[in-house]
C-alpha positions in Angstrom: 105.9 135.3 101.2 103.8 135.5 97.9 101.0 137.9 98.4 98.4 139.7 96.1 99.6 143.3 95.4 97.3 146.2 94.8 98.0 149.4 93.0 96.9 151.3 96.2 100.1 150.4 97.9 102.5 151.7 95.2 102.8 155.3 96.4 104.4 154.2 99.8 106.9 152.0 97.8 107.8 155.1 95.7 108.2 157.2 98.9 110.9 154.8 100.2 112.9 155.1 97.1 112.7 158.9 97.1 113.7 159.0 100.7 116.7 156.7 100.0 117.8 158.8 97.1 117.6 162.1 99.2 119.5 160.4 102.2 116.6 160.5 104.5 115.5 157.1 104.7 114.7 156.3 108.5 116.9 153.4 110.1 113.7 151.7 111.3 110.1 151.7 110.1 107.0 150.3 111.7 104.7 149.5 108.8 101.3 148.8 109.9 97.8 148.2 108.4 94.4 148.0 109.9 93.5 144.9 107.8 96.8 143.3 107.5 96.7 143.2 103.7 99.6 144.3 101.7 102.2 144.4 104.4 104.3 141.5 103.3 103.9 142.2 99.6 104.8 145.9 100.1 107.7 145.2 102.2 109.0 142.8 99.5 108.7 145.6 96.9 110.4 148.2 99.2 113.4 145.7 99.6 113.7 145.1 96.1 113.4 149.0 95.3 116.3 149.7 97.7 118.6 146.9 96.7 118.1 146.8 92.9 121.5 147.4 91.2 120.2 149.2 88.3 117.0 151.1 88.7 116.4 153.9 91.2 112.7 154.3 90.5 111.7 150.5 90.5 113.2 147.0 90.4 114.6 146.0 87.0 114.0 142.4 87.6 117.1 141.3 85.7 120.2 142.6 87.5 122.0 140.2 89.9 120.6 141.9 92.9 116.9 141.2 91.6 117.6 137.8 90.7 119.2 137.0 94.1 116.3 138.6 95.8 113.8 136.6 93.7 115.8 133.4 94.8 115.9 134.4 98.4 119.6 134.4 98.5 120.6 138.1 98.6 123.4 138.5 101.1 122.2 141.9 102.3 118.6 140.9 102.9 116.9 139.0 105.5 113.3 138.3 106.1 112.4 137.2 109.9 109.0 135.5 110.7 107.6 133.0 113.2 109.1 129.6 112.6 106.7 126.7 111.6 104.8 125.4 114.6 105.8 128.4 116.8 103.4 131.3 118.0 106.0 133.8 118.5 109.3 135.2 117.2 111.9 134.3 119.7 115.0 135.8 121.0 117.5 133.7 119.2 116.0 134.7 115.9 116.3 138.4 116.9 120.0 137.8 118.0 120.8 136.1 114.6 119.1 139.3 112.8 121.0 141.7 115.0 124.3 140.2 114.1 123.2 140.5 110.3 122.6 144.2 110.9 125.9 144.8 112.7 127.9 143.7 109.7 129.0 145.6 106.7 126.9 145.2 103.6 128.4 142.5 101.3 126.8 143.2 97.9 126.1 147.1 97.9 125.8 150.0 100.4 122.6 148.9 102.3 121.4 146.0 104.3 117.5 145.4 104.6 115.9 143.5 107.5 112.1 142.8 107.3 110.5 141.6 110.7 107.3 140.0 109.6 104.6 139.6 112.3 106.7 141.9 114.5 103.6 142.1 117.0 104.4 138.4 117.6 107.7 138.9 119.3 108.3 137.7 122.9 109.3 140.2 125.5 112.7 138.9 125.4 112.9 139.1 121.6 111.7 142.7 121.7 114.3 143.6 124.4 116.9 142.1 122.3 115.9 144.0 119.2 115.8 147.3 121.3 119.7 147.5 121.5 119.8 147.3 117.7 117.3 150.0 117.3 118.9 152.2 120.0 122.4 151.9 118.0 121.5 151.3 114.5 124.1 150.5 111.7 124.5 153.2 109.3 124.1 151.2 106.3 120.9 149.4 107.2 117.1 149.8 107.4 114.6 147.7 109.5 111.1 147.2 108.2 108.8 146.0 111.0 105.4 144.7 110.0 102.5 144.7 112.4 98.8 144.5 112.0 98.3 145.3 115.6 101.2 147.6 116.8 99.7 148.1 120.2 101.0 144.5 121.0 104.5 146.0 120.6 106.3 147.5 123.7 106.2 151.3 123.6 110.0 151.3 123.6 110.0 149.5 120.4 107.4 151.8 118.8 109.1 154.9 119.9 112.3 154.1 118.1 110.7 153.4 114.7 109.1 155.8 112.2 105.5 154.7 111.9 104.0 154.5 108.4 100.4 153.3 107.9 99.3 151.4 104.8 96.4 153.0 103.0 92.9 151.4 102.8 92.0 149.8 99.5 89.8 152.2 97.6 86.2 151.0 96.7 87.3 151.0 93.1 90.1 148.5 93.9 87.7 146.4 96.1 84.9 146.1 93.7 87.3 145.3 90.9 88.8 142.4 93.0 85.5 141.2 94.0 84.2 141.1 90.4 87.4 139.6 89.1 87.3 136.8 91.6 83.4 136.4 91.4 83.0 136.9 95.2 79.4 137.2 96.3 78.7 140.1 98.6 75.6 141.5 100.3 74.4 145.1 99.7 75.3 145.7 103.3 78.9 144.7 102.6 79.0 146.6 99.3 78.0 149.9 101.0 80.2 149.6 104.0 83.9 150.5 103.0 85.4 148.6 105.9 83.4 145.4 105.4 84.0 145.6 101.7 87.8 145.6 102.2 87.5 142.9 104.7 85.7 140.7 102.1 88.8 141.3 99.8 91.2 140.7 102.7 89.6 137.4 103.7 89.6 136.2 100.1 93.1 137.4 99.2 94.4 135.7 102.4 93.0 132.3 101.5 91.3 132.0 104.9 87.7 132.6 103.9 86.3 129.4 105.1 88.0 129.5 108.5 87.4 133.3 109.3 83.6 132.7 108.3 83.5 129.6 110.7 85.1 131.5 113.6 82.9 134.6 112.9 79.9 132.4 113.3 81.2 131.1 116.7 81.9 134.6 118.0 78.4 136.0 116.8 76.5 133.0 118.2 78.0 133.4 121.7 77.6 137.1 121.7 74.0 136.7 120.4 73.2 134.2 123.2 72.5 131.3 120.8 75.5 129.3 121.7 77.3 128.5 125.1 81.1 128.9 125.8 81.5 125.0 125.8 80.4 124.6 122.2 82.5 127.6 121.1 85.6 126.2 122.8 85.1 123.0 120.9 84.8 125.0 117.7 88.0 126.9 118.4 90.0 123.8 119.1 89.8 122.7 115.5 92.2 125.5 114.6 95.9 126.3 115.3 95.8 128.4 118.5 97.4 131.6 117.4 95.1 131.4 114.2 92.0 130.9 116.3 92.9 133.8 118.6 93.8 136.1 115.9 90.6 135.2 113.9 88.4 135.6 116.9 89.7 139.3 117.2 89.0 139.9 113.7 85.6 138.5 114.0 84.8 140.8 116.9 86.1 143.9 114.9 84.0 142.9 112.0 80.9 142.9 114.3 81.9 146.2 115.8 82.0 147.6 112.3 78.6 146.3 111.3 76.8 146.4 114.6 73.8 148.7 114.7 72.4 147.8 118.2 71.9 149.1 121.6 74.6 150.5 123.8 74.6 147.4 126.0 75.4 145.2 123.1 78.1 147.5 122.0 79.8 147.5 125.4 79.7 143.7 125.4 81.3 143.5 122.0 84.0 146.0 123.0 84.5 144.1 126.3 85.0 140.8 124.6 87.5 142.5 122.2 89.6 143.6 125.1 89.4 140.1 126.7 90.6 138.2 123.5 93.3 140.8 122.9 94.6 140.0 126.3 94.9 136.4 125.2 96.9 137.8 122.2 99.2 139.7 124.4 100.0 136.6 126.5 100.9 134.7 123.4 103.0 137.5 122.1 104.8 137.7 125.5 105.8 134.0 125.1 103.0 132.2 127.0 102.4 128.8 125.6 99.1 127.7 127.3 97.4 124.3 126.7 95.4 124.7 123.5 92.3 123.4 125.1 92.5 125.6 128.1 93.2 128.8 126.0 90.1 128.1 123.9 87.8 127.6 127.1 89.3 130.9 128.3 88.4 132.8 125.3 84.9 131.2 125.1 84.2 132.0 128.7 85.4 135.5 128.5 83.2 136.4 125.5 80.3 134.5 127.0 80.6 136.7 130.3 80.6 139.8 128.0 77.6 138.7 126.1 75.6 138.0 129.3 76.8 141.5 130.8 78.6 139.9 133.5 81.2 142.5 133.4 82.4 141.7 137.2 83.2 138.2 136.1 84.9 139.5 133.0 87.1 142.0 134.9 87.9 139.2 137.3 89.0 136.9 134.4 91.1 139.8 132.9 93.0 140.1 136.2 93.7 136.6 136.4 95.2 136.9 132.9 97.4 139.8 133.9 95.5 142.6 132.2 
């Protein structure tokens, strides 16, 4: 759960502390970020701010609660994420978390549950969590983290207060780029979204894989690569990573694209197609990796060739 922390996110952590002191802290918060950067680190800071025994304005770092949090053994704090080797958060994980929320706080007056990658819950897991959200415990708060909240059922979203992480300022991005010696083009430097993406990619430690997947997506959309070669390239990565990075690559292309309307429509259609794959995985589908990679590549190739009728047919087959 170690993550680079940026000063741009400190205000939202301060807001959590203020709401708690005022008795106005929501029972459930959906914390989102367009880039995904800062979600986990900010949630950790929020939990520490709320559970610290000593400080009301920040974690002291030395009290019993802060030491237990640092060791990952605080009895009133749970962190829920996908298990190793799994693509989704399952119903059994949610049931255990719900039992934790239902119990009385052991160490203080508040329990904190963080559901990282909440947009990866299966439908069954989301339904299991719904009851907890509908009948919240009075001494608990649930932070749900999601880069793509649209993958969550509306019933879940409607029962959470939605907070959106601020984008990194240009000053913060340029400081990070210079500190880490990241080479960027003038186009990236002048585009705030692309500049932030360069920081996100480096901070996540996935620069090489993201760059490779972006290359595959752009090659197919530009017509210089066929679906077969793209599918082979995708198969080198873990399936969820490949699908998620493909969506990111398409979003990057949309941010930087300055082409005709047909190309823009093709890229948007490709985004919808791959997002449908993401929804299938989030719903608990476990397709064969090879099959899923060929599905993704074929859908993108259809979009690049403006074969929208074939693309629509493919989306119907996928249940969109």
